[in-house]
N, C-alpha and C positions, 0 to 999 in steps of 0.2 A: 504494500499499500504506499502510495506517495505522500510526500509532505503537503498538507492543506496550506495553500499558499496566502491566505487572507491574514492570519494572524501574525506569521513571520513577516510579511511585507509591511505591515503597520509597525512591527518593531524595528525593522531596518529603516523605514522612512523616519521614525521618531528619532532614532540615533543618528541618522544623517543630519537631521533638523538640529540637534545639539551641535554637531560638528560645524554646521553653517554659521553658527553664532560666535565662533572663534575666529581668530585671524590667521594669516598665511603662515606665520612664524610657529604657530601651535601645531599646524598641519605639518610642517617641515620637521618639527621635532619628532613626530611619529614616524618619519622615514626609517625603515629598518626595525620597527618595533610593532607590537600589536596591543590592543585593549580586548580582554576577554571578559564577558559578563554573563552570569547565569540569570535569566529572567523568566518570570512567569507571564505567559501570554494570556490575553482576554479569555482565551479558550481553556484556560487552567492548565495547559501543559507547560513544562519547563523547556526553555530554549537557551542555546548558546548563541551569543551575539559578539561576534568578533569583528573588530574594526582594524584596519591596517592602511598604511599610506604607502603609495608607490610613486616613484619618480616617473612622471608622464612626459618628460622631455621638454626643453626650452623653458625650464623653470616651473612648469605646471606640476601640480601634486594632485594625484588621484587618490581619494578616500574611499575604500571599498567597505562595505559592511556585509558579512555573510551570517546567516541565521540558519541554524538546523535544530532539530528536536532530539538529536542523539541517536535516532533510529537510522534507518537506511538514508535518510536525508543528509546525514553527515557526509556521505560519499559525493552528494550533488546538492550542496546547500542553495538556498535562495541568496542571491547577491544583488545588492544595489550599489551604485557608486556616484560620485560627483567629481568634478574636477575643478581645481582652483588655480586661476592665474597668479603670477607673482604679485600684481596690484590688488589682489583680493576679490576680484570678480570671478564669477563662475561661469564656465562653458556651458552653453544651453544646447 
């Protein structure tokens, strides 16, 4: 049985919204690191929410958030990402 996408998508979007409120320097500080949180979703299930930053080239930083429920979805988690330019704006 696959991962129900609704609750994990909300968790990923909420975590990205948190990241959108901080500056470019904090995104750069995450390069080569990751933030792992255990969160209970609206559906009552426990999820791993992993945030990590990647160098996207030309000074851009890609923040990816992967969410899984520890079951088979851990092999193919739901992933959302945002890209920030060095000037603090987001790539749409």
